[in-house]
C-alpha positions in Angstrom: 107.2 97.5 151.6 108.9 100.9 151.5 111.5 101.5 154.2 110.9 105.2 154.2 107.3 104.6 155.3 107.5 101.7 157.7 109.7 101.2 160.7 112.1 98.3 160.9 111.3 97.1 164.4 114.1 97.7 166.8 112.9 94.9 169.1 114.3 91.4 168.5 112.3 88.3 169.2 114.2 87.7 172.4 113.4 91.1 173.7 109.7 90.7 172.8 109.4 87.6 175.0 109.0 89.3 178.4 106.9 92.0 176.8 104.4 89.8 175.0 104.7 86.4 176.6 101.0 85.5 176.1 100.9 86.7 172.5 104.1 84.9 171.6 102.9 81.6 173.2 99.7 81.9 171.2 101.6 82.7 167.9 103.9 79.7 168.4 100.9 77.4 168.7 100.0 78.2 165.1 103.2 79.4 163.4 105.8 77.3 165.1 108.9 78.2 167.2 109.8 81.1 165.0 106.5 83.0 164.6 108.3 86.0 163.0 109.5 84.1 159.9 106.7 85.6 157.8 107.5 89.2 158.8 111.3 89.0 158.8 113.4 90.3 155.9 117.2 90.3 155.9 117.2 89.4 159.6 115.0 92.3 160.6 111.4 92.1 161.9 109.0 94.4 160.1 105.9 93.9 162.1 103.8 91.7 164.3 102.2 88.7 162.6 98.4 88.9 162.0 96.8 85.5 162.2 93.4 83.8 162.1 94.0 81.0 164.5 91.0 78.9 163.8 91.7 79.0 160.1 94.5 76.5 160.3 92.2 73.6 161.3 88.7 75.0 160.8 87.3 72.8 158.0 86.0 69.3 158.8 83.8 66.7 157.1 80.4 66.5 158.8 77.8 63.7 158.5 74.2 63.9 159.6 74.5 61.5 162.6 70.8 61.0 162.7 70.8 60.0 159.1 73.6 57.5 159.7 71.5 55.8 162.4 68.4 55.9 160.2 70.1 53.9 157.4 71.7 51.4 159.9 75.2 52.8 160.2 76.4 52.9 163.8 79.8 54.5 163.4 81.1 57.6 161.7 82.8 56.8 158.4 86.6 56.7 158.7 87.7 55.5 155.3 86.9 56.4 151.7 85.1 53.0 151.4 82.9 53.6 154.5 82.1 57.1 153.3 81.0 55.8 149.9 78.8 53.2 151.6 77.2 55.9 153.8 76.6 58.3 150.8 75.0 55.5 148.9 72.6 54.8 151.7 71.9 58.5 152.0 70.9 58.6 148.3 68.9 55.3 148.2 67.4 54.6 151.6 65.2 57.7 152.2 67.1 59.0 155.3 64.7 62.0 155.7 61.7 59.7 155.7 59.5 61.5 153.2 59.0 58.6 150.9 60.9 60.2 148.0 64.3 59.7 146.4 65.3 63.3 146.8 68.4 63.2 149.0 72.0 63.1 148.0 75.1 62.0 149.8 77.3 65.1 149.6 77.4 68.6 148.1 80.0 71.3 147.7 80.5 74.6 146.0 81.9 74.9 142.5 83.4 78.3 143.2 86.9 77.2 143.9 88.8 73.9 143.6 90.5 74.1 147.0 87.3 73.6 148.9 85.6 71.2 146.4 85.5 67.7 148.0 88.8 68.4 149.6 88.5 65.3 151.9 88.4 63.0 148.9 91.6 64.6 147.5 93.1 64.4 151.0 92.5 60.7 151.0 95.2 60.5 148.3 97.4 63.1 150.0 96.9 65.8 147.4 95.5 69.3 148.0 94.7 71.3 144.9 95.4 75.0 144.7 97.8 75.2 147.5 101.6 75.1 147.8 103.0 72.2 149.9 106.5 70.8 150.5 107.2 67.2 149.6 110.8 66.0 150.2 112.2 69.5 149.8 110.3 70.2 146.7 107.3 72.5 146.4 104.3 70.8 144.8 100.8 71.7 143.7 98.1 69.0 144.3 96.1 69.7 141.2 98.7 68.2 138.9 99.9 65.3 141.1 98.9 61.7 140.2 96.9 61.3 143.3 94.5 64.0 142.0 93.6 61.7 139.1 92.8 58.9 141.6 90.5 61.3 143.6 88.8 62.5 140.5 88.1 58.8 139.5 86.3 58.4 142.8 84.3 61.6 142.4 83.4 60.7 138.9 82.1 57.3 140.1 80.1 59.0 142.9 78.6 61.5 140.4 77.6 58.7 138.0 76.0 56.9 140.9 74.1 60.0 141.9 75.8 60.3 145.3 76.9 63.9 144.6 74.4 66.8 144.5 74.4 67.6 140.7 73.9 71.3 141.5 77.4 71.5 143.2 78.6 73.0 139.9 76.6 76.2 140.5 76.4 76.2 144.3 77.7 79.1 146.2 78.3 79.1 149.9 74.8 80.0 150.9 73.4 77.3 148.6 75.5 74.6 150.3 74.1 75.7 153.7 70.6 75.7 152.3 71.0 72.1 151.0 71.9 71.0 154.6 69.1 73.0 156.1 66.4 71.6 153.7 67.5 67.9 154.2 68.9 67.5 150.7 72.3 66.2 151.7 73.8 64.1 154.5 77.4 65.2 154.3 79.3 68.4 153.8 82.7 70.0 154.4 82.4 73.1 156.6 83.7 74.9 159.7 83.6 72.5 162.6 81.9 75.0 165.0 78.9 75.1 162.6 78.4 71.4 163.4 78.0 72.2 167.1 75.4 74.0 169.3 76.1 77.7 169.1 76.8 77.9 172.8 79.7 75.4 172.4 82.0 77.8 170.5 80.8 80.2 167.8 77.7 80.3 165.5 75.7 77.1 165.4 72.5 78.7 164.1 72.0 76.0 161.6 72.5 73.3 164.2 69.8 74.8 166.4 67.3 75.1 163.5 67.7 71.4 162.6 67.6 70.4 166.3 64.2 72.0 166.5 63.0 69.9 163.6 64.4 66.5 164.6 64.6 64.8 167.9 68.1 63.4 168.5 69.6 65.5 165.7 73.4 65.9 165.6 76.4 66.0 163.3 79.4 63.6 163.5 82.6 65.1 162.3 86.0 63.9 161.1 89.2 65.6 159.9 89.0 63.5 156.7 88.6 59.9 155.6 91.5 57.5 155.0 92.5 56.6 151.5 94.3 53.4 150.2 97.6 54.3 152.0 95.9 55.6 155.2 96.3 59.3 154.3 93.6 61.8 155.1 93.0 65.5 155.5 91.2 68.6 154.3 92.7 71.9 152.9 92.9 74.6 155.5 94.0 78.3 155.5 97.5 79.5 156.5 96.8 81.5 159.7 99.4 84.1 158.7 97.2 85.5 156.0 98.4 89.1 156.1 101.6 91.1 156.3 101.3 92.0 159.9 100.7 94.9 162.2 103.0 97.7 161.0 104.4 100.7 162.8 105.1 104.1 161.5 108.7 105.1 160.9 108.3 108.0 163.4 108.6 105.4 166.1 112.1 104.4 165.0 113.7 106.7 167.5 111.0 106.4 170.2 111.8 103.0 171.8 109.7 103.6 174.9 106.6 104.2 172.9 107.2 101.1 170.8 107.6 99.1 174.0 104.4 100.6 175.4 102.5 99.4 172.3 103.7 95.9 172.9 102.5 96.1 176.5 99.1 97.5 175.6 98.6 94.7 173.0 99.5 92.1 175.5 97.4 93.5 178.3 94.2 94.1 176.3 94.2 90.8 174.5 95.8 88.2 176.7 95.5 89.5 180.3 92.1 88.4 181.7 91.9 91.5 184.0 92.1 94.1 181.3 90.3 92.0 178.7 87.3 91.7 181.0 87.2 95.4 181.7 87.3 96.4 178.1 84.8 93.7 176.8 82.4 93.4 179.7 83.1 96.1 182.3 83.5 95.5 186.1 82.5 92.1 187.4 79.7 92.4 189.9 78.8 95.8 188.6 78.3 95.4 184.9 78.3 91.6 184.6 78.3 88.3 186.5 79.2 84.7 185.7 76.0 82.7 185.3 75.3 79.1 186.1 76.5 78.1 182.6 79.9 79.7 183.3 79.3 82.5 180.8 79.1 86.3 181.0 75.7 87.6 181.8 75.2 91.4 181.9 73.5 93.0 184.9 70.7 95.6 184.4 70.7 98.2 183.0 73.8 96.9 181.0 71.7 94.2 179.4 71.0 97.0 177.0 73.7 97.5 174.4 73.1 101.3 174.4 73.8 101.4 178.2 77.0 99.4 177.6 78.2 101.8 175.0 77.6 104.7 177.3 79.8 103.0 179.9 82.5 102.3 177.3 81.9 98.6 177.3 82.1 96.6 174.1 84.3 94.9 171.5 87.7 96.5 171.6 91.0 95.4 170.1 93.6 98.1 169.7 95.6 95.9 167.3 92.6 94.4 165.7 94.3 91.1 165.1 95.1 89.2 168.2 92.1 86.9 168.6 92.8 83.8 170.8 89.5 82.2 170.3 90.0 79.5 172.9 90.6 82.3 175.5 87.9 84.6 174.3 85.1 82.0 174.0 85.9 80.8 177.5 83.7 83.8 178.5 80.9 83.1 176.0 80.6 79.3 175.6 78.8 77.1 178.0 81.2 75.5 180.5 79.6 72.1 180.0 80.3 72.3 176.2 83.8 73.5 176.2 85.3 70.1 176.2 83.1 69.2 173.2 84.4 72.2 171.3 88.0 71.3 172.3 87.7 67.7 171.2 85.9 68.5 168.0 88.5 71.0 167.0 91.3 68.5 167.7 90.0 66.3 164.9 91.1 68.9 162.3 94.1 68.6 160.1 96.6 71.4 159.2 97.1 71.2 155.5 97.9 74.7 154.5 99.5 76.7 151.7 102.9 77.2 153.3 103.7 80.1 150.9 100.5 82.1 151.2 102.1 85.0 153.2 105.0 85.5 150.8 105.0 87.7 147.8 105.0 85.7 144.6 104.8 88.1 141.6 104.8 85.4 138.9 102.0 83.5 140.7 100.0 86.6 141.3 100.1 87.3 137.5 99.3 83.7 136.5 97.0 82.3 139.2 93.6 83.4 137.7 94.1 81.5 134.5 95.6 78.5 136.3 92.7 78.4 138.7 90.1 78.8 135.9 91.7 76.0 133.9 91.8 73.7 136.9 88.3 74.4 138.2 86.6 74.0 134.8 88.6 70.9 133.9 88.0 69.2 137.3 84.2 69.8 137.0 84.3 68.3 133.6 86.2 65.3 134.9 83.8 64.8 137.8 80.6 65.2 135.7 82.0 63.0 132.9 82.1 65.8 130.3 85.7 64.9 129.9 87.3 61.5 130.1 90.0 61.1 132.8 92.2 59.7 130.0 92.8 63.4 129.4 94.3 64.1 132.8 97.9 64.1 131.5 96.8 66.6 128.8 95.4 68.9 131.5 98.7 68.7 133.4 100.6 69.6 130.3 98.3 72.6 129.6 98.6 73.7 133.2 102.4 73.7 133.0 102.4 75.4 129.6 100.2 78.4 130.5 102.5 79.3 133.4 102.5 76.5 135.9 106.2 75.6 135.4 107.2 79.3 136.0 104.9 79.4 139.1 106.5 76.3 140.6 110.0 77.6 139.9 109.2 80.8 141.7 107.6 78.9 144.5 110.7 76.8 145.0 112.9 79.8 145.2 110.6 81.5 147.7 110.5 78.4 149.8 114.3 78.0 149.8 114.9 81.6 150.7 112.4 81.8 153.5 111.4 78.4 154.9 114.1 75.8 154.2 
């Protein structure tokens, strides 16, 4: 970040509070009491944090609830043992009713280790490919002893044909296709995809399956408990970018800087201005229908007419998306509690160092990730014996892992400790 190009903000956090009360309250929900920690250097704020609020607890483990009932299970699995029992029945007891043994318990994508059966690793309190703090020390889940325990479980599941053997080559669209074509009964994915689309966002897959099967639904959990009661799934640090930056020309124009703050606050967190920008005037351009959602009035049902009137998606900052607030206009009132309760199941296991610059890691991560991903796949599929786990850890450290951990510890102590 070059100081000659970017303005060091002249507004301290205390002065921002009355200007952006709604925004600050929202940021604190996901970044803690000091939401500016990721954009502060040497005691000065360099920008406004950019966050993806539903990334912090977005991924959950979903089970085909109709399949659970079909194979005689009347509760959503809560432990690793209960999950294994369900997956075994999904494989062996013909949950789709086609008379063939062509279903599997669970699938995943082999594209990255962070999202590959994360709930199983979480049951042992390890999260591969992210930086976490444990008793003041930064750790990486892929080399912790708990990872070997998780891999032992996954290797057993693979041998018992509970895991879709094509997970190795699956991409994101393949995973969705396996769910849509009744090939698997469990998957880790975004929680809103397990709900009707009018509950929050998306839901196209849900509706397609609901058309095919009477009583269809997903049951979701934030993870399954392991031997010590631990559970969780890897998520994304919401502060994924450096922030909204301001040109240095504003350094001596305090009034304009304040006006920016006021515009951001009004257009994204004030219902009056948000409605005008997104939907137009209530009663003229739109009305609230019986489901409690926005319904455009003729001729503004036509997007072209809305564009002529200046109505449509607008975000001056392009970054302040309070989804709970925004979907209160678009999700059915009767389903909002369902969305709220489903989201609440999520865990917040994030890479705490994701927003910080880490030159050593940036230089080394590709070879570390490639080593981990390939070796983990080999462990799961049995191409390599888990007796070689310690050799993998030694290799990981040797090719740059130790340097990465040393850098990470320094970054943590300088910024978050």
